[in-house]
C-alpha positions as CSV (number, residue, x, y, z in Angstrom):
1,M,-0.1,0.0,-0.1
2,E,3.0,2.4,-0.2
3,W,1.7,3.7,-3.4
4,M,-1.3,5.0,-1.5
5,A,1.1,7.5,0.2
6,L,1.9,9.0,-3.2
7,V,-1.7,9.1,-4.2
8,L,-2.5,11.0,-0.9
9,F,0.2,13.6,-1.6
10,A,-1.1,14.0,-5.2
11,C,-4.7,14.4,-3.9
12,V,-3.8,17.0,-1.4
13,C,-2.0,19.1,-4.0
14,G,-5.0,18.7,-6.3
15,V,-7.6,19.8,-3.8
16,L,-5.4,22.8,-2.9
17,L,-5.5,24.0,-6.4
18,F,-9.3,24.2,-6.0
19,G,-8.8,26.8,-3.3
20,Y,-9.9,24.9,-0.2
21,P,-8.4,25.9,3.1
22,V,-4.9,24.5,3.5
23,A,-5.2,23.3,7.0
24,L,-8.5,21.7,6.5
25,T,-7.4,20.1,3.1
26,L,-4.3,18.5,4.7
27,A,-6.2,17.1,7.8
28,G,-9.4,16.3,5.9
29,V,-7.9,14.4,2.9
30,S,-5.5,12.5,5.1
31,L,-8.3,11.2,7.4
32,I,-10.5,10.2,4.4
33,F,-7.4,8.2,3.0
34,A,-6.8,6.8,6.6
35,G,-10.4,5.5,6.7
36,I,-10.2,4.0,3.3
37,G,-6.9,2.4,4.2
38,A,-8.3,1.0,7.4
39,L,-11.3,-0.6,5.5
40,V,-9.3,-2.2,2.7
41,G,-6.2,-3.0,4.8
42,G,-2.6,-1.9,4.5
43,F,-2.9,1.1,6.8
44,D,-1.1,1.2,10.1
45,A,-3.6,3.0,12.3
46,S,-1.3,2.9,15.3
47,Y,0.4,5.9,14.0
48,L,-2.7,8.0,14.6
49,T,-2.3,7.3,18.4
50,A,0.6,9.7,18.4
51,M,-1.7,12.6,17.3
52,P,-2.5,13.8,21.0
53,N,1.2,14.1,21.8
54,R,1.9,15.8,18.5
55,L,-0.8,18.4,19.1
56,F,0.4,19.1,22.6
57,G,3.9,19.4,21.3
58,I,2.8,22.0,18.7
59,V,1.0,24.3,21.1
60,S,3.8,23.9,23.8
61,N,6.7,24.4,21.5
62,E,8.8,27.4,22.9
63,T,10.5,28.1,19.4
64,L,7.2,28.6,17.8
65,I,6.3,31.4,20.2
66,A,8.6,33.5,18.2
67,V,6.2,33.4,15.2
68,P,3.4,35.7,16.6
69,L,5.9,38.0,18.2
70,F,7.8,38.5,15.1
71,V,4.6,38.8,13.1
72,F,3.5,41.4,15.6
73,M,6.7,43.3,15.2
74,G,6.5,43.2,11.4
75,V,2.9,44.3,11.2
76,M,3.4,47.1,13.8
77,L,6.5,48.5,11.8
78,E,4.4,48.3,8.5
79,K,1.6,50.3,10.1
80,S,3.9,52.9,11.6
81,K,5.0,53.9,8.1
82,V,8.6,53.1,8.5
83,A,8.8,52.1,4.9
84,E,7.4,55.4,3.7
85,S,10.0,57.3,5.7
86,L,12.8,55.2,4.5
87,L,11.9,55.5,0.9
88,V,11.4,59.2,0.9
89,A,14.6,59.9,2.7
90,M,16.7,57.5,0.6
91,A,15.2,58.8,-2.6
92,A,15.9,62.4,-1.7
93,L,19.5,61.5,-0.9
94,L,20.2,59.3,-4.1
95,G,17.7,61.1,-6.4
96,K,20.5,62.9,-8.2
97,Y,22.1,59.7,-9.4
98,R,20.7,58.0,-12.7
99,S,20.1,54.7,-10.9
100,G,19.4,56.2,-7.4
101,M,15.8,55.2,-7.3
102,A,16.4,51.6,-8.1
103,V,19.2,51.4,-5.5
104,S,17.0,53.0,-2.9
105,V,14.3,50.3,-3.6
106,V,16.8,47.6,-3.0
107,L,18.3,49.0,0.1
108,V,15.0,49.8,1.6
109,G,13.7,46.3,0.7
110,M,16.7,44.9,2.6
111,L,16.0,46.9,5.6
112,L,12.2,46.0,5.5
113,A,13.2,42.4,5.2
114,A,15.4,42.7,8.4
115,S,12.7,44.5,10.3
116,T,9.3,43.0,9.1
117,G,10.1,39.7,7.4
118,I,6.6,39.7,5.7
119,V,6.9,39.2,1.9
120,G,3.3,40.2,1.1
121,A,3.3,43.4,3.1
122,T,6.7,44.4,1.8
123,V,5.8,43.9,-1.9
124,V,2.5,45.7,-1.6
125,T,4.2,48.6,0.4
126,M,7.0,49.0,-2.0
127,G,4.6,48.7,-5.0
128,L,2.4,51.5,-3.8
129,L,5.1,53.8,-2.8
130,S,7.9,53.4,-5.3
131,L,6.4,52.0,-8.5
132,P,4.8,55.3,-9.7
133,S,8.0,57.1,-9.0
134,M,10.2,54.5,-10.8
135,L,8.0,54.8,-13.8
136,N,8.1,58.7,-13.8
137,R,11.9,58.5,-13.9
138,G,12.0,56.5,-17.0
139,Y,12.5,53.0,-15.8
140,S,10.8,50.4,-18.0
141,P,7.8,48.7,-16.4
142,A,9.5,45.3,-16.5
143,F,12.6,46.5,-14.6
144,A,10.6,48.5,-12.1
145,T,8.2,45.7,-11.2
146,G,11.0,43.1,-11.2
147,A,13.0,45.1,-8.8
148,I,10.2,45.6,-6.3
149,C,9.1,41.9,-6.5
150,A,12.6,40.6,-6.0
151,T,13.5,42.9,-3.1
152,G,10.1,42.2,-1.5
153,T,11.1,38.4,-1.3
154,L,14.3,39.2,0.7
155,G,12.2,38.6,3.9
156,Q,12.5,34.9,3.1
157,I,16.2,34.8,3.6
158,I,17.2,37.8,5.6
159,P,16.7,37.2,9.3
160,P,14.5,37.5,11.4
161,S,12.5,35.5,8.8
162,I,9.4,33.7,9.7
163,A,10.3,31.1,7.0
164,L,13.7,30.5,8.9
165,I,11.9,30.0,12.2
166,L,9.5,27.5,10.8
167,L,12.3,25.8,9.0
168,G,14.5,25.7,12.0
169,D,11.8,24.0,14.0
170,V,11.1,21.3,11.5
171,L,14.9,20.6,10.8
172,S,15.5,20.3,14.5
173,S,13.0,17.4,14.7
174,A,14.4,16.0,11.4
175,Y,17.9,16.1,12.6
176,Q,17.1,14.3,15.8
177,K,15.2,11.6,13.8
178,A,18.2,11.2,11.5
179,Q,20.5,10.8,14.5
180,L,18.2,8.1,15.9
181,S,18.1,6.2,12.5
182,M,21.9,6.0,12.6
183,G,21.9,4.8,16.3
184,I,23.3,8.0,17.6
185,F,21.8,9.4,20.8
186,S,22.9,13.0,21.0
187,P,21.3,16.2,22.4
188,D,22.8,18.3,19.7
189,S,20.3,19.9,17.3
190,V,20.0,22.7,14.8
191,S,18.4,25.8,16.2
192,V,16.7,28.8,14.7
193,G,19.6,30.9,15.8
194,D,21.9,28.7,13.7
195,L,19.8,29.4,10.5
196,F,19.7,33.1,11.3
197,V,23.5,33.3,11.5
198,G,23.9,31.0,8.4
199,A,21.6,33.2,6.4
200,L,23.5,36.4,7.0
201,V,26.3,35.9,4.3
202,P,24.0,34.5,1.6
203,G,21.3,37.1,2.2
204,L,23.9,39.9,2.0
205,L,25.4,38.4,-1.1
206,L,22.0,38.3,-2.7
207,V,21.5,42.1,-1.9
208,V,24.9,42.9,-3.5
209,L,24.1,40.9,-6.6
210,Y,20.8,42.7,-6.8
211,L,22.6,46.1,-6.4
212,I,25.0,45.5,-9.1
213,Y,22.3,44.5,-11.5
214,V,20.0,47.5,-10.8
215,M,23.0,50.0,-11.0
216,V,24.1,48.5,-14.3
217,V,20.5,48.5,-15.8
218,G,19.4,51.6,-14.0
219,V,22.2,53.8,-15.4
220,K,20.9,52.8,-18.9
221,S,17.2,53.5,-18.3
222,G,16.7,55.7,-15.3
223,K,16.6,59.6,-15.4
224,S,18.4,61.7,-12.7
225,D,16.5,64.6,-11.4
226,D,16.2,66.2,-7.9
227,A,12.6,65.2,-7.4
228,A,12.3,62.8,-4.4
229,M,9.2,60.7,-4.8
230,N,5.5,61.4,-5.7
231,I,3.8,59.5,-2.8
232,D,1.5,61.6,-1.0
233,A,1.3,64.7,1.3
234,T,2.1,62.9,4.6
235,A,5.1,61.1,3.1
236,T,6.6,64.1,1.6
237,A,6.4,66.1,4.7
238,S,10.0,65.0,5.5
239,A,11.1,66.8,2.4
240,T,11.4,70.0,4.4
241,E,14.5,68.4,6.1
242,E,17.9,68.1,4.6
243,P,18.3,64.8,2.9
244,E,21.0,63.6,5.2
245,Q,19.0,64.6,8.2
246,S,15.8,63.1,6.9
247,L,17.6,59.7,6.2
248,F,19.3,59.7,9.7
249,S,15.9,60.2,11.4
250,A,14.1,57.6,9.2
251,L,17.0,55.1,9.3
252,V,18.3,55.0,12.8
253,P,15.2,53.9,14.8
254,P,14.6,50.7,12.8
255,L,18.3,50.0,12.4
256,L,18.7,50.1,16.1
257,L,15.8,47.7,16.5
258,I,17.3,45.3,13.9
259,I,20.7,45.4,15.7
260,V,19.2,44.8,19.1
261,V,17.1,41.8,17.8
262,L,19.7,40.2,15.6
263,G,22.6,41.2,17.8
264,S,21.2,39.6,20.9
265,I,20.8,36.4,19.0
266,L,24.2,36.4,17.5
267,A,26.0,37.3,20.6
268,G,24.1,34.6,22.4
269,F,22.5,36.8,24.9
270,A,18.9,35.8,23.9
271,T,17.2,32.9,22.1
272,P,15.2,33.7,18.9
273,T,12.0,33.7,21.0
274,E,13.3,36.1,23.6
275,A,14.6,38.4,20.9
276,A,11.3,38.2,19.2
277,G,9.8,39.7,22.4
278,V,12.3,42.4,22.5
279,G,11.5,43.1,18.8
280,A,7.7,43.4,19.4
281,S,8.3,45.6,22.4
282,G,10.7,47.8,20.4
283,A,8.2,48.1,17.5
284,L,5.6,49.4,20.0
285,L,8.0,52.0,21.3
286,L,9.0,53.0,17.7
287,A,5.3,53.5,16.7
288,A,4.7,55.6,19.7
289,F,7.9,57.6,18.9
290,K,6.6,58.3,15.4
291,K,3.1,59.1,16.8
292,Q,1.5,56.2,14.9
293,L,0.3,54.4,18.0
294,S,-3.3,54.4,19.0
295,L,-5.9,52.1,20.3
296,A,-7.5,51.6,16.9
297,Q,-4.0,51.0,15.4
298,L,-3.2,48.4,18.1
299,K,-6.4,46.7,17.4
300,V,-5.7,46.3,13.7
301,V,-2.1,45.0,14.3
302,T,-3.4,42.6,16.9
303,M,-6.1,41.2,14.6
304,D,-3.7,40.8,11.7
305,T,-1.1,39.1,14.0
306,T,-3.8,36.8,15.4
307,R,-5.1,36.0,11.9
308,M,-1.6,35.1,10.6
309,T,-0.6,33.2,13.7
310,A,-3.8,31.1,13.7
311,M,-3.3,30.2,10.0
312,V,0.3,29.1,10.7
313,F,-0.7,26.8,13.6
314,M,-3.7,25.5,12.0
315,I,-1.5,24.6,9.0
316,L,0.9,22.9,11.3
317,I,-1.8,20.8,12.9
318,G,-3.1,19.7,9.6
319,A,0.4,18.9,8.3
320,S,0.9,16.8,11.5
321,V,-2.2,14.7,10.6
322,F,-0.9,14.4,7.0
323,S,2.5,13.3,8.2
324,L,1.0,10.6,10.4
325,V,-1.2,9.1,7.7
326,F,1.7,9.4,5.3
327,R,3.8,7.4,7.6
328,G,1.0,4.9,8.2
329,F,0.8,4.1,4.5
330,G,4.7,3.4,4.5
331,G,5.4,6.6,2.6
332,E,8.4,7.5,4.7
333,E,10.1,4.2,3.8
334,L,9.2,4.7,0.2
335,I,10.8,8.2,0.0
336,H,13.9,6.9,2.0
337,G,14.4,4.1,-0.4
338,F,13.9,6.3,-3.5
339,L,16.4,9.0,-2.3
340,T,19.1,6.7,-1.2
341,E,19.0,4.7,-4.4
342,L,19.3,7.5,-6.8
343,P,22.2,7.7,-8.9
344,G,24.8,10.3,-7.8
345,G,24.3,9.6,-4.0
346,V,24.0,12.7,-2.0
347,F,24.2,15.1,-4.9
348,G,21.6,13.2,-6.8
349,A,19.2,13.1,-3.8
350,M,19.8,16.8,-3.0
351,L,19.2,17.8,-6.7
352,V,15.9,15.9,-6.9
353,V,14.7,17.5,-3.6
354,M,15.6,21.0,-4.6
355,L,13.8,20.4,-8.1
356,V,10.7,19.0,-6.4
357,V,10.5,21.9,-3.8
358,F,11.0,24.4,-6.7
359,A,8.1,22.9,-8.6
360,L,5.9,22.7,-5.4
361,G,6.6,26.3,-5.0
362,F,4.3,27.1,-8.0
363,I,1.3,25.8,-6.3
364,L,2.0,25.7,-2.5
365,D,3.0,28.5,0.0
366,F,6.3,28.1,1.8
367,I,4.5,27.3,5.0
368,E,2.8,24.2,3.4
369,I,6.1,23.0,1.8
370,T,7.9,23.6,5.2
371,F,5.4,21.5,7.2
372,V,4.5,18.9,4.6
373,V,7.5,18.3,2.3
374,V,10.5,19.1,4.5
375,P,9.6,16.6,7.3
376,I,9.5,13.8,4.7
377,V,12.7,14.4,2.9
378,A,14.9,16.2,5.5
379,P,15.6,13.1,7.7
380,V,16.8,11.2,4.7
381,L,19.2,14.0,3.6
382,L,20.5,14.6,7.1
383,A,21.1,10.9,7.5
384,M,23.1,11.0,4.4
385,G,25.5,13.5,6.0
386,I,24.3,16.9,4.8
387,D,24.9,19.8,7.2
388,P,21.5,20.9,8.6
389,V,22.2,24.7,8.5
390,W,23.3,24.4,4.8
391,L,20.2,22.4,4.0
392,G,17.9,25.0,5.6
393,I,19.6,27.9,3.8
394,M,19.3,26.1,0.5
395,L,15.7,25.4,1.1
396,A,15.0,28.9,2.1
397,L,16.7,30.3,-1.0
398,N,14.7,27.8,-3.2
399,L,11.5,28.8,-1.8
400,Q,12.4,32.4,-2.3
401,T,13.0,31.7,-6.0
402,S,9.6,30.1,-6.2
403,F,8.0,33.2,-4.9
404,L,9.2,35.1,-8.1
405,T,8.7,32.4,-10.7
406,P,5.8,33.0,-13.2
407,P,3.1,32.3,-13.5
408,F,2.1,31.3,-9.9
409,G,4.9,33.3,-7.9
410,F,3.1,34.9,-4.9
411,A,5.2,38.0,-5.0
412,L,3.8,38.5,-8.7
413,F,0.3,38.3,-7.4
414,Y,0.9,40.7,-4.6
415,L,2.4,43.3,-6.9
416,R,-0.4,42.6,-9.6
417,G,-3.0,43.6,-7.1
418,V,-1.6,47.1,-6.5
419,A,0.0,47.9,-9.8
420,P,-1.9,50.4,-12.2
421,P,-3.8,48.8,-15.2
422,T,-1.1,50.2,-17.5
423,I,1.3,47.7,-16.2
424,L,0.9,44.4,-18.0
425,T,1.1,41.1,-16.3
426,S,3.7,40.1,-19.0
427,D,5.8,43.2,-17.9
428,I,6.0,41.7,-14.3
429,Y,6.9,38.3,-15.7
430,R,9.6,39.6,-17.8
431,G,11.0,41.8,-15.1
432,V,11.5,39.1,-12.5
433,V,13.4,36.8,-14.9
434,P,17.0,38.5,-14.3
435,F,16.4,38.3,-10.6
436,I,15.5,34.6,-10.7
437,I,18.7,34.0,-12.7
438,I,20.6,35.8,-10.0
439,Q,19.1,33.7,-7.2
440,I,19.8,30.5,-9.3
441,V,23.4,31.7,-9.6
442,L,23.6,32.2,-5.8
443,L,22.0,28.7,-5.2
444,I,24.7,27.1,-7.4
445,G,27.4,29.1,-5.7
446,L,26.0,28.0,-2.2
447,A,26.0,24.3,-3.6
448,I,29.6,24.5,-4.7
449,W,30.8,26.5,-1.5
450,P,28.5,25.3,1.5
451,E,31.0,27.4,3.7
452,L,29.0,30.5,2.6
453,A,26.3,29.3,4.9
454,T,28.2,27.2,7.5
455,W,31.3,29.3,8.1
456,L,29.8,32.1,10.3
457,P,27.8,29.7,12.6
458,E,30.9,27.5,13.0
459,T,33.1,30.5,13.9
460,L,30.7,32.1,16.3
461,Y,29.6,28.8,18.1
462,S,32.8,26.8,17.9
């Protein structure tokens, strides 16, 4: 009955394409298959007895407490108009250069990724604020939309990233399972902090590659003028300040918050969960400092945080049901045998997994892939000797690439929703292609030199 495990996976993906809720689809389809398997035979129902312990483990997982805290931090910073202030100040400072606006978009996108970490919010905010100005400055629609989509997805790889938090929790369990399968009983594991540190060098390299590309192309297409940005009256209020003073006042508060949050993790002073609490408190103080904090604002932020957190945990519960039913059909052994028998050994197995994850990124969100696919393949790859930090960063970069890939890239949908009708969907598709190539080049580089992801964690924690 092992083939039923593959049919289960295919049915889940098919039902998701019809737009049904992810969490209910994962759990509902899995339980239907479990019932069919119990009737016809071949399903080991004893796996379902582990469900109560699984659910208790999810809701009592200290690492996952960082999710609502970082989400709250990101939503609060978004509502307090940090992005607007940064874009206005950066554009005013770099506006005299021909590629200044494009460089501003990348730099602000990087800072928003390190402070909010929410891809959808970043893409929408950048699209509303910077797209009209980039078009006015002579940038082609394809280049402008591509730059915004690409920089908006930096929140997938630059810490503190929700994707890295979820990957860290899943990889920790997978690493312990891989150790046990090899007869090794060790308390060592991979932590979210390890992934945060490991993602710094690849994330900054990606930003540098983006900057090189937009400066080369921007010089050819953009116009240089002294106008800052045509956003709105409230955003241009800072134009009365000197560009350097405006940039300083807009940049320092969020930068200090980023340094405190990430610095406390890197220095070992705080766990990611504790740092998330500091970040959430700092975002509140920053909003109050900017006079953007009110009871109504706090209610909106709290509701958005609750909605996103509930979605994440419901998907995790549904994915746990799927995982147990998948194992009950013998799917885990099937995947293990398939990957270990592939030609090319570790390289062949890793290549197939990366291609599958990339393909699934067309139809599934990173949360579903993290909770459904990674727990199945990660224990096998880790048992084959792959470094867990390197594996986590490779998966995060791969998922980030899938966010951009037409026709189903989520970042493309986010921007399409706020772009003016004069921007064609084909323009957005063409614009992201160079950035996808850049990400693939970085993925290949990371595959050739794993030290790009592993050197910094080994240096700090050795």
